[in-house]
TORPA-461061 format. One line per field, with one value per residue: x, y, z of N, C-alpha, C in turn; chain; residue number from 1; residue in one letter. Coordinates in steps of 0.05 Angstrom, whole numbers, always signed. Layout:
<nodes>
nc1: c(X ...)
nc2: c(Y ...)
nc3: c(Z ...)
cac1: c(X ...)
cac2: c(Y ...)
cac3: c(Z ...)
cc1: c(X ...)
cc2: c(Y ...)
cc3: c(Z ...)
kette: c(A ...)
nr: c(NUM ...)
rest: c(A ...)
</nodes>
This chain:
<nodes>
nc1: c(+656 +595 +561 +508 +508 +541 +510 +465 +488 +501 +455 +414 +387 +338 +342 +334 +273 +262 +231 +191 +201 +168 +116 +79 +49 +47 -8 -5 -41 -81 -48 -53 -32 -26 -37 +8 -6 -62 -69 -47 -81 -127 -120 -84 -113 -131 -164 -186 -188 -195 -153 -117 -66 -7 -5 +23 +34 +17 -18 -57 -76 -97 -137 -173 -183 -216 -202 -151 -131 -89 -21 +12 +74 +129 +155 +216 +263 +311 +360 +384 +395 +419 +466 +466 +485 +482 +487 +491 +499 +451 +439 +452 +414 +368 +378 +376 +323 +296 +312 +282 +230 +177 +172 +200 +196 +159 +106 +53 +12 -50 -93 -159 -219 -271 -314 -340 -339 -302 -236 -177 -125 -81 -28 +6 +63 +82 +123 +166 +217 +189 +145 +159 +156 +184 +215 +202 +155 +121 +119 +97 +47 +25 +24 -14 -59 -61 -73 -125 -151 -146 -177 -224 -245 -252 -202 -168 -133 -90 -62 -1 +49 +110 +121 +156 +214 +275 +325 +322 +314 +293 +271 +238 +198 +176 +142 +94 +62 +61 +31 -16 -34 -49 -94 -128 -136 -165 -211 -230 -242 -285 -281 -282 -242 -216 -194 -160 -142 -90 -54 +12 -7 +26 +62 +88 +56 +6 -2 -13 -35 -62 -104 -141 -183 -247 -278 -262 -235 -219 -180 -196 -168 -124 -64 -63 -38 +1 +49 +81 +49 +77 +112 +76 +51 +95 +104 +56 +46 +4 -39 -57 -116 -122 -108 -120 -102 -121 -161 -216 -225 -215 -256 -300 -293 -298 -257 -249 -289 -311 -300 -276 -278 -227 -244 -291 -280 -274 -327 -351 -323 -341 -395 -392 -369 -411 -449 -420 -400 -431 -453 -410 -411 -388)
nc2: c(-516 -533 -584 -589 -571 -610 -656 -642 -637 -689 -717 -755 -720 -714 -697 -628 -600 -564 -501 -466 -399 -367 -381 -352 -287 -221 -180 -112 -76 -97 -130 -184 -253 -285 -340 -345 -364 -363 -308 -292 -320 -292 -247 -212 -186 -174 -223 -213 -158 -130 -102 -76 -101 -91 -109 -142 -124 -164 -197 -159 -146 -195 -198 -159 -160 -200 -269 -285 -237 -188 -174 -116 -102 -78 -11 +8 +50 +104 +88 +110 +166 +211 +193 +178 +175 +156 +130 +84 +63 +84 +47 -1 -2 -9 -60 -91 -84 -107 -159 -176 -171 -187 -155 -104 -52 -4 +1 -33 -56 -82 -108 -121 -149 -131 -167 -174 -123 -80 -59 -24 -34 -3 -14 +7 -13 -18 -48 -45 -6 +29 +42 +87 +143 +145 +154 +107 +91 +135 +131 +80 +89 +124 +92 +55 +88 +102 +52 +45 +87 +69 +22 +43 +45 +43 +70 +47 +61 +39 +64 +69 +95 +127 +174 +218 +193 +203 +194 +205 +258 +321 +296 +257 +288 +311 +272 +281 +325 +301 +253 +277 +303 +258 +241 +282 +274 +226 +244 +280 +244 +221 +177 +136 +151 +121 +121 +82 +89 +66 +42 +65 +128 +181 +244 +266 +234 +236 +289 +292 +247 +214 +240 +256 +228 +210 +183 +173 +123 +91 +45 +16 +50 +70 +110 +174 +229 +289 +314 +292 +285 +308 +343 +379 +400 +425 +464 +496 +506 +486 +443 +382 +342 +274 +221 +249 +242 +195 +146 +143 +192 +228 +213 +229 +284 +297 +289 +239 +193 +144 +91 +28 -40 -88 -139 -127 -95 -108 -120 -70 -37 -60 -47 +9 +15 -4 +36 +81 +69 +29 -39 -81 -119 -186)
nc3: c(+787 +814 +854 +836 +784 +761 +767 +736 +685 +676 +668 +623 +580 +528 +458 +446 +426 +367 +357 +313 +305 +276 +281 +310 +315 +341 +351 +334 +354 +392 +420 +424 +417 +357 +312 +260 +210 +212 +215 +166 +130 +139 +110 +134 +173 +239 +275 +325 +339 +292 +270 +215 +179 +139 +70 +13 -58 -96 -65 -54 -106 -120 -83 -99 -156 -206 -221 -269 -288 -322 -311 -315 -347 -311 -317 -350 -325 -319 -274 -211 -225 -203 -181 -126 -58 +8 +70 +43 -25 -73 -113 -88 -48 -79 -101 -54 -39 -82 -77 -35 -51 -99 -144 -188 -171 -130 -148 -177 -230 -247 -297 -310 -287 -240 -207 -256 -278 -319 -303 -283 -239 -196 -151 -94 -60 +5 +26 -8 -4 +30 -2 -31 -75 -136 -201 -227 -201 -213 -269 -276 -252 -290 -335 -320 -319 -373 -395 -374 -400 -453 -450 -435 -383 -310 -266 -212 -154 -104 -49 -12 +22 +42 +21 -26 -62 -35 -56 -109 -114 -142 -186 -167 -143 -188 -206 -183 -208 -257 -250 -233 -279 -309 -280 -292 -346 -345 -321 -360 -399 -378 -344 -286 -229 -175 -108 -60 +3 +43 +101 +111 +83 +60 +55 -8 -41 -17 -26 -80 -126 -90 -65 -102 -121 -151 -117 -50 -13 +49 +87 +151 +207 +181 +172 +148 +116 +106 +131 +192 +257 +301 +275 +252 +298 +323 +286 +280 +332 +363 +400 +375 +360 +384 +340 +293 +242 +225 +189 +205 +232 +190 +156 +185 +183 +130 +93 +72 +36 +51 +99 +93 +108 +97 +79 +55 +13 -42 -58 -48 -84 -132 -130 -132 -184 -214 -206 -227 -278 -299 -317 -355 -414 -415)
cac1: c(+631 +583 +550 +483 +515 +552 +488 +448 +502 +504 +429 +412 +364 +334 +347 +315 +256 +264 +206 +192 +194 +149 +89 +62 +54 +32 -23 +5 -63 -92 -26 -59 -15 -42 -23 +17 -21 -89 -67 -43 -105 -147 -110 -70 -132 -132 -192 -195 -194 -198 -130 -110 -38 +1 -3 +38 +20 +4 -41 -77 -88 -114 -160 -191 -190 -225 -181 -145 -124 -63 -3 +28 +103 +137 +171 +245 +270 +339 +364 +405 +403 +435 +489 +461 +497 +481 +503 +495 +493 +423 +437 +453 +388 +349 +384 +366 +294 +287 +317 +261 +204 +173 +171 +223 +193 +138 +79 +46 -14 -65 -115 -178 -247 -280 -341 -351 -335 -275 -222 -148 -119 -53 -23 +32 +72 +99 +145 +188 +228 +168 +127 +167 +150 +206 +208 +189 +127 +106 +115 +78 +20 +16 +18 -40 -79 -63 -88 -153 -161 -148 -199 -248 -255 -244 -175 -169 -106 -88 -38 +13 +75 +122 +125 +175 +240 +295 +349 +318 +312 +272 +259 +216 +177 +164 +121 +68 +47 +58 +8 -40 -43 -63 -120 -145 -143 -186 -235 -239 -253 -309 -275 -279 -216 -222 -169 -163 -120 -83 -34 +7 -6 +37 +81 +81 +35 -19 -4 -19 -56 -77 -127 -154 -203 -275 -287 -239 -240 -196 -182 -197 -144 -101 -52 -65 -31 +25 +71 +75 +35 +96 +122 +54 +48 +118 +102 +34 +46 -23 -43 -75 -131 -111 -119 -131 -94 -131 -182 -242 -226 -217 -283 -318 -289 -303 -233 -252 -318 -320 -280 -286 -263 -213 -260 -314 -270 -280 -356 -356 -313 -359 -419 -385 -366 -438 -460 -405 -396 -450 -442 -400 -415 -363)
cac2: c(-529 -544 -611 -588 -569 -636 -675 -634 -643 -718 -729 -760 -706 -719 -674 -605 -596 -537 -488 -445 -373 -353 -393 -333 -258 -205 -158 -87 -60 -109 -144 -213 -270 -298 -358 -330 -374 -352 -279 -290 -330 -272 -224 -194 -172 -188 -233 -205 -129 -120 -86 -82 -101 -84 -132 -137 -117 -188 -204 -138 -149 -220 -193 -140 -167 -228 -287 -283 -210 -185 -158 -100 -103 -53 +4 +11 +79 +109 +84 +126 +188 +230 +179 +185 +157 +165 +109 +63 +72 +80 +22 -23 -3 -21 -89 -103 -83 -126 -186 -182 -167 -200 -136 -87 -27 -3 +4 -54 -51 -105 -100 -143 -142 -134 -178 -170 -95 -75 -41 -26 -29 +2 -19 +15 -33 -5 -65 -38 +20 +46 +51 +113 +151 +154 +155 +81 +92 +154 +120 +58 +101 +135 +69 +45 +107 +98 +27 +51 +104 +52 +3 +58 +35 +57 +66 +46 +62 +33 +78 +63 +107 +146 +200 +217 +178 +224 +188 +216 +287 +335 +279 +244 +308 +315 +252 +291 +337 +281 +236 +294 +307 +234 +240 +301 +261 +207 +260 +291 +221 +211 +151 +138 +148 +115 +118 +68 +97 +46 +50 +93 +144 +206 +259 +275 +217 +248 +316 +290 +230 +200 +256 +267 +209 +216 +171 +168 +102 +86 +22 +24 +56 +79 +136 +189 +256 +299 +313 +278 +301 +323 +365 +399 +413 +443 +487 +514 +510 +479 +415 +369 +320 +247 +206 +267 +234 +167 +144 +149 +221 +241 +208 +246 +312 +301 +285 +212 +188 +120 +73 +2 -63 -102 -161 -116 -76 -117 -117 -42 -27 -70 -31 +36 +14 -7 +63 +101 +63 +9 -66 -85 -147 -201)
cac3: c(+780 +839 +850 +822 +756 +752 +765 +714 +660 +672 +662 +594 +568 +500 +441 +449 +403 +356 +353 +293 +317 +260 +285 +323 +311 +360 +339 +344 +366 +416 +433 +426 +401 +336 +295 +236 +187 +215 +208 +137 +117 +142 +95 +153 +190 +265 +280 +351 +341 +265 +261 +187 +174 +111 +52 -12 -83 -108 -49 -58 -132 -119 -66 -112 -183 -213 -230 -297 -295 -334 -296 -334 -343 -298 -336 -347 -322 -312 -245 -198 -243 -188 -169 -98 -38 +36 +84 +23 -52 -81 -129 -69 -35 -98 -102 -29 -40 -102 -67 -15 -63 -124 -166 -191 -156 -110 -159 -195 -243 -258 -315 -311 -280 -212 -208 -283 -287 -328 -285 -281 -211 -189 -122 -83 -40 +25 +32 -26 +3 +41 -23 -39 -103 -153 -229 -234 -191 -229 -296 -274 -248 -315 -353 -311 -328 -402 -400 -368 -422 -476 -446 -429 -357 -286 -256 -182 -144 -76 -41 +13 +17 +60 +6 -49 -57 -33 -72 -137 -112 -156 -205 -154 -140 -215 -211 -172 -229 -279 -243 -232 -307 -318 -268 -307 -371 -339 -316 -386 -414 -364 -332 -256 -216 -147 -92 -35 +20 +63 +120 +114 +59 +70 +39 -35 -52 -7 -38 -108 -136 -69 -55 -126 -131 -152 -92 -33 +6 +66 +104 +179 +222 +164 +176 +123 +121 +92 +150 +217 +278 +316 +258 +250 +324 +327 +267 +286 +361 +373 +407 +355 +372 +381 +317 +273 +215 +220 +170 +217 +237 +163 +146 +201 +175 +102 +75 +60 +32 +66 +110 +85 +117 +75 +69 +40 -7 -70 -63 -48 -110 -154 -128 -143 -213 -225 -206 -242 -307 -309 -322 -382 -424 -413)
cc1: c(+619 +570 +524 +488 +525 +529 +471 +462 +503 +477 +425 +386 +362 +340 +326 +299 +258 +236 +209 +183 +173 +120 +69 +69 +37 +18 -13 -16 -73 -72 -32 -39 -33 -25 -17 +0 -50 -90 -65 -68 -128 -139 -99 -89 -135 -160 -203 -204 -198 -176 -122 -80 -32 +4 +12 +21 +5 -20 -63 -91 -106 -139 -181 -201 -199 -201 -176 -137 -95 -46 +15 +58 +112 +157 +200 +251 +300 +342 +388 +414 +421 +461 +489 +474 +494 +498 +508 +490 +463 +419 +437 +426 +367 +353 +373 +336 +283 +292 +295 +233 +201 +174 +195 +221 +166 +110 +74 +17 -25 -89 -134 -206 -251 -309 -355 -348 -306 -261 -192 -141 -89 -49 +5 +39 +91 +124 +170 +196 +206 +148 +134 +163 +174 +196 +193 +160 +110 +100 +95 +50 +9 +9 -8 -62 -83 -78 -118 -165 -165 -172 -225 -261 -244 -214 -176 -140 -106 -61 -27 +42 +84 +127 +144 +201 +263 +319 +346 +312 +288 +258 +236 +192 +162 +142 +94 +52 +42 +34 -17 -51 -59 -91 -139 -154 -166 -212 -247 -252 -278 -306 -271 -250 -221 -196 -176 -138 -115 -60 -6 +7 +2 +53 +70 +59 +8 -24 -11 -41 -72 -102 -143 -176 -231 -288 -262 -248 -215 -201 -182 -170 -120 -91 -51 -58 -7 +49 +62 +63 +54 +107 +101 +51 +70 +116 +80 +31 +18 -24 -64 -91 -119 -125 -129 -122 -103 -156 -209 -246 -230 -245 -303 -317 -289 -280 -234 -282 -328 -296 -291 -267 -251 -229 -284 -306 -277 -310 -363 -347 -331 -385 -415 -382 -393 -452 -447 -401 -415 -437 -433 -405 -388 -354)
cc2: c(-541 -570 -611 -587 -595 -656 -668 -641 -673 -732 -732 -747 -713 -693 -653 -602 -567 -526 -466 -419 -358 -364 -372 -304 -244 -182 -131 -70 -72 -126 -174 -228 -286 -318 -343 -338 -364 -323 -276 -298 -310 -246 -203 -176 -187 -197 -225 -175 -115 -101 -95 -79 -95 -110 -123 -132 -141 -196 -184 -141 -174 -216 -176 -150 -196 -243 -282 -255 -209 -167 -142 -102 -76 -38 +5 +41 +81 +106 +100 +150 +209 +219 +183 +165 +171 +145 +86 +76 +66 +54 -2 -25 -15 -51 -103 -105 -104 -155 -195 -180 -180 -181 -117 -61 -27 -1 -17 -49 -77 -95 -124 -134 -146 -141 -170 -141 -91 -55 -46 -18 -26 +0 -10 -3 -20 -22 -59 -9 +39 +56 +78 +118 +161 +153 +129 +81 +111 +144 +97 +68 +111 +113 +57 +62 +105 +73 +31 +68 +87 +33 +18 +49 +51 +51 +68 +44 +58 +44 +68 +73 +125 +173 +196 +203 +198 +219 +198 +245 +299 +317 +263 +263 +314 +294 +261 +305 +318 +263 +252 +299 +282 +232 +260 +289 +240 +222 +270 +268 +210 +184 +155 +135 +145 +110 +102 +74 +76 +56 +44 +106 +172 +220 +267 +259 +228 +275 +315 +270 +215 +214 +267 +249 +221 +205 +164 +147 +99 +60 +31 +28 +66 +107 +150 +218 +265 +298 +299 +297 +318 +347 +387 +414 +433 +468 +506 +520 +506 +450 +403 +346 +292 +234 +224 +260 +205 +168 +152 +179 +236 +236 +226 +275 +316 +298 +258 +206 +164 +105 +45 -20 -78 -125 -152 -98 -83 -113 -87 -29 -35 -53 -3 +36 +10 +20 +82 +94 +40 -18 -68 -114 -161 -208)
cc3: c(+806 +833 +834 +792 +745 +748 +740 +687 +655 +665 +632 +582 +538 +484 +443 +423 +393 +350 +332 +305 +301 +262 +295 +315 +332 +346 +350 +359 +393 +432 +437 +408 +382 +321 +269 +212 +188 +207 +178 +121 +118 +129 +114 +168 +216 +270 +307 +351 +314 +256 +233 +183 +145 +95 +27 -36 -94 -92 -52 -84 -133 -103 -81 -139 -186 -222 -260 -306 -307 -316 -315 -327 -331 -316 -329 -346 -316 -282 -235 -216 -230 -176 -138 -80 -10 +51 +65 -5 -58 -96 -110 -55 -53 -100 -77 -30 -59 -94 -47 -26 -90 -148 -165 -176 -141 -122 -181 -205 -254 -275 -318 -305 -250 -212 -235 -294 -295 -309 -288 -252 -207 -159 -115 -60 -20 +32 +14 -20 +13 +21 -34 -69 -117 -182 -238 -225 -207 -256 -296 -269 -274 -335 -346 -321 -359 -409 -395 -390 -447 -474 -441 -403 -334 -279 -225 -172 -113 -66 -14 +9 +39 +47 -17 -41 -58 -50 -101 -137 -126 -176 -193 -150 -166 -221 -201 -194 -253 -274 -243 -260 -317 -305 -282 -334 -367 -335 -343 -403 -401 -351 -302 -248 -186 -132 -66 -19 +42 +80 +112 +86 +67 +49 +12 -49 -43 -21 -68 -113 -115 -61 -78 -136 -133 -127 -76 -12 +24 +81 +134 +192 +206 +172 +149 +129 +104 +110 +175 +238 +293 +301 +256 +276 +330 +309 +274 +316 +373 +379 +388 +368 +366 +357 +294 +244 +209 +203 +181 +223 +210 +151 +160 +192 +145 +83 +61 +58 +48 +77 +107 +95 +93 +63 +52 +17 -35 -76 -65 -75 -133 -154 -139 -173 -227 -227 -226 -271 -317 -314 -351 -389 -424 -441)
kette: c(A A A A A A A A A A A A A A A A A A A A A A A A A A A A A A A A A A A A A A A A A A A A A A A A A A A A A A A A A A A A A A A A A A A A A A A A A A A A A A A A A A A A A A A A A A A A A A A A A A A A A A A A A A A A A A A A A A A A A A A A A A A A A A A A A A A A A A A A A A A A A A A A A A A A A A A A A A A A A A A A A A A A A A A A A A A A A A A A A A A A A A A A A A A A A A A A A A A A A A A A A A A A A A A A A A A A A A A A A A A A A A A A A A A A A A A A A A A A A A A A A A A A A A A A A A A A A A A A A A A A A A A A A A A A A A A A A A A A A A A A A A)
nr: c(1 2 3 4 5 6 7 8 9 10 11 12 13 14 15 16 17 18 19 20 21 22 23 24 25 26 27 28 29 30 31 32 33 34 35 36 37 38 39 40 41 42 43 44 45 46 47 48 49 50 51 52 53 54 55 56 57 58 59 60 61 62 63 64 65 66 67 68 69 70 71 72 73 74 75 76 77 78 79 80 81 82 83 84 85 86 87 88 89 90 91 92 93 94 95 96 97 98 99 100 101 102 103 104 105 106 107 108 109 110 111 112 113 114 115 116 117 118 119 120 121 122 123 124 125 126 127 128 129 130 131 132 133 134 135 136 137 138 139 140 141 142 143 144 145 146 147 148 149 150 151 152 153 154 155 156 157 158 159 160 161 162 163 164 165 166 167 168 169 170 171 172 173 174 175 176 177 178 179 180 181 182 183 184 185 186 187 188 189 190 191 192 193 194 195 196 197 198 199 200 201 202 203 204 205 206 207 208 209 210 211 212 213 214 215 216 217 218 219 220 221 222 223 224 225 226 227 228 229 230 231 232 233 234 235 236 237 238 239 240 241 242 243 244 245 246 247 248 249 250 251 252 253 254 255 256 257 258 259 260 261 262 263 264 265 266 267 268 269 270 271 272 273 274 275 276 277 278 279 280 281 282)
rest: c(M N W L T R V R N S L P F G A K R E T N D N L W V K C P Q C Q E M L F A K E F A D N H K V C P R C D Y H G R I G A D E R L N L I L D M G Y D L L E Q P E V K E D P L K F K D S K K Y T D R L K E A R A K N P H R D A F S V G S G Q I E G H D A V V G V Q D F H F M G G S M G M A V G T A F C Q G A E R A L T R G C A Y I V V T A A G G A R M Q E G I L S L M Q M P K A T V M T R R L K E A G L P Y I V V L T D P T T G G V T A S Y A M L G D V Q I A E P G S L I G F A G Q R V I Q D T I R E K L P E G F Q R A E Y L R K H G M V D M V V H R H E L R E T L A T L L D Y L Q G A K A A)
</nodes>
């Protein structure tokens, strides 16, 4: 021990102040440091560059629906039908996901109104196992559609998913035609089906109910596609344009009808419902 170390250790320093590491977050787009509370209060939209972060199902429902909406009970389905195990058991993965999330699975449905217009809103939560589509998600989607048919109102679905849930194998892929049939039933009943694509919407979800809306809305900067850019380039052996799977590119090329800022989404949906189904008496 040298003399400098002895002197430093002998000095009567006060107790070190503890700093909460969660006070700040770094914006993934502009790299600015933001107060975590400011970011959360702004619904996870960066006040500097308008980057749209991912939000949970409850926050999304509160953002879209009027106060006093009903939250549909999530369906009970057979869990781990294939007794799947990779590095962990599927049942253990479900337990871990449920411990971190307020809902039993990745799809939640609220039934209420949007600025006085009757609507049922289904929200896919990427925080729950990447929003992956399994039997619970498919069944919840169909229950939401059934509620819209019963109420005679629009069905709005907010997507965010990495695709089908591999732990349920072919049973997860069966949710694609199952959900597609429900969108056809809505169409036959003359009820609007509106899709809000958020970051990311990929895989089997994109290949089914995510791209079947009467109106396709996307949040700014959202990644929307089936397979990843690298996989597509390796398959077709062509260089793809930068950002070709982003909301703005898809809007420019006709795959999406409009790109809407999160703060304007509720108002935009209310306007669309006014056009598509008219005002309903309270």
